[in-house]
N, C-alpha and C positions, 0 to 999 in steps of 0.2 A: 676567683677564676670565673670566667664567663660561661653561662650555661648555653650560649648560642650553638655550639656544636650538637647539643642534645635536642634542640628544636627541630621538629619535623620540617623539612624543606617546604612541604606543601602549605604549612601554616603561614609561610612568609609570602605566599602568592595570592594576591587579591585580583590582579589583572596581569596580563602578559608583560607589562612593563617591568614588573617585579622580577622577571626572569632574565632580564637583559645583562645584569652584572654577574650572573652566576657562572661558576666554572663548569667545565664539562662533567666533572665528577659530581657536582651538585645537581646538574640536570639528569644524570643517570639515576641518582637517588630520588629526584623528583618523580621520574617515571615509575620507579618502584612503588612509591607512596601513592601515586595517582592510580596505579592498577588496583591497589588494596582499596582505595576510596570508592572506586567505580564499583568493584564487587560488593562492598558493604552497602552502597546506596541502592543498587538494583536488587539486593536481597530483600530490602524493605519494600520497594515499590513494584517490583517485577518490571519487565520490559526488554529491550534488546541488548543483550549482554555480550555476546561473542564478538560482534562486529567492533564494538568499542575497545574491547581488550586486545583486539588485533592491531589497533592504531595507536596504542598509548605512547610508544616511543616516537612515532611520526607526529603525534599531536604536540608533544613537548618540543620536538625539534623545530616544527613549523613555527610555533609561538615564540621560541627563543630566537629564531634567525630572522623571521619577518616581522613587520610592524603593523599587526592588526590593531584597530580596525581600518587604518588607512590601506594597508594591504588586504585584499579580499580573499579570504579562505573560504572555499565553497565545497561543502561535503556532499558528494552525490547520495541520494536517498536520504542520508543523514541518520541512518540507523546507528552510526558510529560516533555520534556527536556528544555523548555523555562526557567523556574526558575533556573535550573542548569547552563544554559548559562549565565544568568544575574550574578550569583555569581562567575563565572569563567573567568572574565576578558573581557566579551563580552557585558556588558551593554550598552557601548557607540555605539554598532552596532545593538542592539537588534530590532530597528525599521527598520532594513533592512532585516528582516526574510523573506525567501522565494521569494526575488527579485533577479534580475540579479546582480551578483557581491557581493551579501550580505550573510547573514548567512543562512545556510541550516535550513530547518524545522525539521531536525533530527540530531542526533549525527553523527559526521563525523571526522574520524581520522585526516584528512589533515587540519581540521579547528582549532583543539586545542588539546594540550596534555591532557586536562581534558576529552577528548572524547576517551577513550582507544579502543572503538570498535563501528564501525558504524552500524546503524540499520535503518529500516523503515518497514521491514516485522516483523511479530510477532514470538514470542517463541523461539528465538535464545540465549537469554541472559544467561540462565543457562549453555548451552553448551559452550559458549564463556567464562564465568567466570570459569568454571571448567578447561578449557584450560589454562587460566592465573594462576589458582592455581597449576596445575601440572608443568607449566613452571617454576614457582617460586620455587617449591621443587626440580626441576631439575637444579637449578643454574641460572635460567633466572631472569627477573625483579621481584624484591621483592614486598611485600605488600599484603594486603588482597584483595580478589576478592568479590565483592557484586553485585549480580543480583537483579534488581527490576522488577518483572513481574506481570502483572495484572491478575485478575481472568479469564477474557476473553481469554487471551493467554494461559491459563492452559488447554484450550480445545484442543490444538494442541498436537499430539502425540510426537513431538520433545522434548517438555518440560519433559515428563516422561521418554524418552530415556535418557535424560541428567541427571535427578534425580536418575534413576536406576544405571547409571554408577558412579555417584558422591557417592551414598551410598556404592557401592561395593569398590571404591578406598579409601573412609574414609578421604580424604583431608579436611583441614580446608577450608570451603566454607560458604559464607553467602547468603542465598536467602530470599528476602523480597516479600512475597505475598501481593500485593496491591489490596485488595479486595473491590471493589466498587460496586459489583453487577451490573456492567455497562461497557460493552465494547463499541464498536461502536453502536451496537444494543444490546437490552437486551440479556444477555447470555443464552445460551440453554445447556441442556444436564445434565448428571448425576453429573458431577463435580460441576456445579453451585448449584444443589440441595444439595449436600454434604456440601459445604461451607455454604450454608444457615442454615443448621442444627447446624453448630457449634456455632451459636450464637442466634438462634431462641428460645431457651428454656427458656431464662430469659429476662426480660425487659432490654433493652440495657443500661439504666442508672445505674441499679443496677449491671449489669455486669462490666460496666466501673469502677464503685467504687471498685468493688472487684479486678479488674485487677490492679488498681492503688495501692491498698493496698498490693497485693501480691508482686508487684515489689519493694515496699518500705520496705519490711521486712528485707532484707539485703542489700548492694545493688547488691549482686551477686547471682542470683537465682540458680546457679549450685552448691552452697554450700547446705548443708543438709536442713537448715531451708527454704531457698527459693525453693528448690526442692519440699518440701511438699506444698508450696503455689502454685507452678506451677501445680502440680498433682491435687490439689484441683480445681484449675481453669479449667484445661483441662477436668476433669470428669464432672464438673458442665455444661460444654458446649459441651459434647460429643466428644471432640476434638482430633486432632492430628494423630489418629491411621493410616490413609492411609500414611501419610508422614513418620511416624516412621517406618512403614513396608518397605519403600523404603530406610531406613537407615539414615534418618535425625532426629536430635533432633528438637522438635517442641516447639515453644513458641508462645502462643497467644490464642485466638485472642486479640490484643491491639488496642487502639484507635489511629489511624493514624493521628489524628488532636491535640492530647494532647502532647504538647511539652515536658512536665515534663516526661510523660511516655515513649516517644520515646527516649529522651536523656538517661534516666536511663537504658532502655533495651539495646540500642546500646552501651553505655559505658561498660555495663556488658559483652556483647557478645564479644566486642573487646578484653576485658581483659581475658575472660575465655574460649571461644569457642575453641575446639581442633578437631573438625571434622565438617561434614556438618550440618548446622542448618538452619531451616526455621522459619522466624518470620512472623506471620500472622497478618497483620494490616488491620483493617477496615477503609476505607475512604469514601468520598463522592465526586463523580466527579462533577466539577463546584463549589466546596466548596467556600463560601464567595462571590459569585457573583449571585444575585437573578435571573437575566435572564438566566444564564447557568444552575442553579439549577432547574429551572421550565421548561427548554426546554426538549423536548422528547429525544434528544440525549445528554443532559447535556452540550450543547455547544461544541460538539466534533470538528466540523470544521465550522468556521464562515467566512463570508466575513468581510470587514471593518465594524465597528459598532459605535453607539453613546454609550459612557460609561454610561451616565445617564439612558437612556431608554433601552439600549441593542438592539435598532432596527438596523438591518443590512442594509448596503448601497450597495445593488446589483444593477448592471447596468441593464437598461430595456432590456427585451428579445423581439427580433423580430421574432424569430423562435423557434420551440420547440427544446429541446435537443435531441440528438441521442438516449440517454438512455430512455427518456420518449416515443419516437416514437416506440422503441423496446418493451417497456412495454405495451403500449396500443395495439400494434399489436398482441402480445402474448395473451392478455386477450380475444381478439376477437376469436382467434383460439381456445382457451381453452373453450370458451362458446359452441362451436360446436363440440369439440372433448373431451370426458371425459378422454381419455387416456394421454392427455397432462399434464405434471406436470413440476414443476420447483424446482431447487436445487441452493442454494447459500451458501457461506461460510462466515457467519457473516456480510454480506453486503446487506441485502434486500432493503435498502434505496438507496445505492449507485448503485446497479445494476437495480433499477426500479422495484423490485418485491413486494414492499410493498402492492400495490393495489391487486396484485395477491394473496398475502398471506391472505389479509382481505376477498376477494371474494371466493377463493377456498382454504380454510384452510387445508383441508385434502390432497390437492395435491401440497402443497408448503412446502419446507423443508429448514430451515436454520440450518446447520449442525455444526455451530460454526467455529472457525478459524481452519479448518481442510480440506484444499483443496484436499489432497490425498484421504481422505475418500469421499469428495464430488464427485470426478471423479469416484471412484469404486462403490460408492452407486448409482450413475446415470447408470453405467454399469449394475448393478444388476436390476435396475428398467427397463432398456431396454431388458434385457434378460427375464424378467418377463412379457413382452408384453406391457409395457407402452412407452410413447414418452416423455422422459425427456429432458428438456432444462437445461443444466448446465451453469449458468450465473456467470462468474467470470471475474475480470480484467485480461488483458493479463499478467501483471507482477505477479499476483497471481497464475495464471494457471501454471506458470513455477514450482511452488512447487509441482504440481501433475503430473509432466511429465512422470515418470516411469509408473504411473497408466494409463495415456493416451495411452502409447505404449503397455503395457502388458495386461491391463484389458479391453481396449476399442479396439484399432486398431488391435491387433492380432486376436481378437475374432469377428472383423467386427460387432460390436454392434453399433445400431443406436442411439448413444447419440448425441444430438445437443448442440454444444458449442456456447454460446452467449458471444463473447469476447469483453468486454468493455474497454475503455481507450487505444485503439489501437494508436500507434504512440506516439509522444512527448506530454506531458500532462501539462507542464508549471510549476507551483510553487513547486510541489512535487519533481521535478527534476528527476535524473538519476534512482533512486530507484523504481519509478513508471512509468517509460516509457515503453510503449508497443512496444518494438523494435524487439523482437526475435520470436513471435509466428508464423509468416509466414514460417520462416525457419524451426522451429522445428516441425510444423505440416505438411507442404507440402512435407517433406521427408518420411512421413509414408505411406506405401502402403495402398491403398483403402480409404484414407481420402479425403474428399471433402472440399476445403478451398476457402471461398469467402471473398470479401471486398466490402462494400457498398460505392459507390461514393456520395450519397446524401440520404436524408431521404426516397425518393420514392424507391430508390434501396434497402434500408434497409428493408422496409416492404415486398418487393418482396423476399428477402432472408429469412426472417422469414417464409413467406409462403412456400418457397422452402424447408426449413429445416423441417417444420411440415409435409410435404408430403413425405419426404425421409426416407424410411425404409430399404434401402439397405446397410447401413454401417454408419460410423461416419461422421458427417458434421460440419463445423464450419463457422461462419460468424463474421467478425470484424468490429468495428466502433469506432470512436474516442470519447474523452471527448468534451463536449461543444455543442453549438447550431449547427443545421443544417443550410442549405443555403437558406431555405425558398421556396423550390419547392413544387408543389401541391403533396399531398400524395394520391395515388390511394385508393378508397374506397374498391375495390375488386381486390387486387393485383394478378397478374398472377404468377403461379409457373414457375421458370426459367428452361430452358433446361440445364441440368448438363454440365458443361464444355463449355458453349457458351457465348462468349462476344458480344459486340454491337458496331456498328460504331456510332460515335458522329458527325463527320464531314468529308467530303471528301476533300482532297488536293492532293499535288504532292511533289515529291522529297524526303521529309522526313516524317516519320510517328512516332507519339508518342502514345505509349501503356501504359495507365495509369491503376494502380490497387489501388483502394481506393479513399479517399477524396482528394487527390492531384489533381484530375481532375479539381477542380475549379481553382487551380493555373495554370494548363495546359491551361484552357480556357482564362485566363487573358494574359498569355504568348503568345498565338496565336493571340489575338487582337494586341499586340504590334508588333508581327512579320508581320502581315498583312499590318501594316503601312509601313513596310519596303519592301513590295512586295512579302513576303514569306507566302505561305499558307500550313501549315502542315495538313496532315491527322491525325485525333484523333480517337482512339478507347478506349472503356472502357473494360478491360479484364474480369471483374467480378469474374473470377476464376483463382486462382494460381495452383489449382489442381482439376480436371484434366485441363490442358491447352487447350485453343481453338486452336488446331493444324491448322485447316483450315484457321482461321483468321490470325494467326501469319504468316504462310507461304505465304498467299496472300499479307500481308503488306510487307513482305520481298521481294517478287518477284516484286512488283509494285513500290518500292521506293529505292532510293539510300542509305538511312540511316534509322535506326530503334532505337528509344530511349524508354526504359522502365523507369517508375517512380513509386516508392512505398514507403510507410511509414514504412519501415522495414530495418533491417541490411542485409549486404551482405549474400548470401546463400539462399535468399528467391525467390520471383517471377522472378526477372531479371535473376538469376543464372539458374532457370529452363528454362526460355526462351532461354538463351545462350546454354544450353545443347541440347535443341531441334534443334536449328539452326546448331549447330556443328554436331550432328548426321545426319542431312539431307544435309550436305555438302554446306549449303548456303554461308557460309564464303568464300568458294572456288571461288564464283562468284563475289566477291568484295563488299558485303554488309558491310556498316559501322554500327557497333552496339555499343550502349552506354547504361549503366545501372545506373540510378540515385537511390541511396540507402542512408540510413543513414550512417554517417561516422564511422570509426572503433575507436570510443571513446565514453566515457560516457559524456553526455552533462549536465551541471549544470543547476540548476533552473533559469528560466527567463520566460517571456510571451511565449506562443507557437509560435507566430510570430517570436520572436527573436531566439528561439530554432531552428526554421526551417531556419532562416538566417544563423545560426551557421553550420547547417547541409547542407546548400547550396541547398535547395529544395523549395524555393519560386519561384514565377512567373519570377522574373528577372533572377534567375539561370537557370530555364528551357529555357527561351529565349536565354540566353548565350550559353547554351549546344547545342541548335539547330544551332545558328550561327557558333559555333565552328565546329560542325560535317560537316556543309556545306562549311566550309572554308571561310565564310564571314568575320569573325572577323580578320582572317589572312590577307585577301585582304584589309580591312579597315586599318589595321595597317601599311601595306606596302605603301598604298596611303598617 
């Protein structure tokens, strides 16, 4: 007797081609095994669990029906791509997710031909899919273009810009709205309410039966009989009007966990769609794993965990995180100042604003995945006399840069930017690295740009921002724990544009901007063992620069080294400009600037990433020795 029936279906899948001859029953079993494999893998690596569990059936159905990589399957944000990676030749590496040299936690073009478009930020999928569709029709790579976008990502304007353009062009394009009523935080806004109304009118089980019956009437709902079923379903649930006004044919809502329904709809769409179509699928984030389903964030991002209990295995914490220090400090200021308010873009937990939102509900605003709006909304609050703190990750603030320039900086409005995840962030890799904000903010007239060296400095900068009404001000801080310094109960407001001396030395001065100061301190201890005692200063401000401090350091030392957790064009570049303008280089000063390298650094531990960047203590020590000529002398000896 053959043992084939006992072989796990997943073991027979190396690429999606292996799924083409499977029966629908086998595909249902494959989805069951794929869910278990995803849970097992993420328990080992940590990562984004809930989103992937919510699209297991959808992933199987898409790869069974369509012909990737010829057909372009584009996952918006791609938090949900782990099941996709398992089915596309990467199962043997799935337990290397988000580790050095391993698989990216997001789709990545250089990783696999089955990842046609890289992602990690939201709301880009429809634009990219439309680009593929137009390229196909202009003689480029053939195949369908399918975008899978969550309801949370539909709060971003870019999604509507793309849909509007797609409706106008009329190209064959498939968009699947993965509607789980749950992005990273509970979704907010009119679109969320609109989607809820699409299926709130009837008990879901009755609706599910009606949807299944409608699809089975022919199996091609664009023929007349099925069109009547579709219209009946749409009108029963209020549905589709907004999307159809944008030029899309609308189908749904359908049950995104019902494999029969998914396969029938996708097969029909593949056969019959001749323009843009939106399939509205209802799913459940964290589906099939009780600890994720019951979690407040539906298992959005987890550490390593025990599969049986769901208990996460987090390392013990010796110091508070920078994010929590910022959040607690802001709460204290808000208690004494009713004009302080907070704005975030779908990240109240990640930016530390959850407690603020609970305590000061009327003064805290989660605007959804809409960073451009968050910035201009904050500008409007400031113009209206409030003191807004716009709390965004560095990498997300990039999405609102025009608004920072046009709506905040030019008008000199006192928006306070709390920039989290500054510098290199670890497992999320290049897409989430806060590498560029120093450069893109410090070049704006009238902007104040600060970076905290430790948690005590961070609370001083929160106090400084709260008191600053003369124009825009930003302070940046990294992901992770602080260094364990004592946090002042009543932090002083810093004098704008003034740094601080940390230690007096001679010959070489190190001017640090941000939390690399801890590595500078370690480097100095090693240098002292060699008889070298550098002067160390904490710049605090990249703009305005502490002109007096910098020129004093330049005048009293043979060499000056700047250190920052940002790309070229930031703090060190501004210092170099000052020194050049003052003619300091004419007098023989040796100047070096330690910045992030001109490359995108892949995921690894933060320490390893800073090793790659050449910005840990040993690299700072080597830079000092090199600028003093010590390394050269030792080599000659």
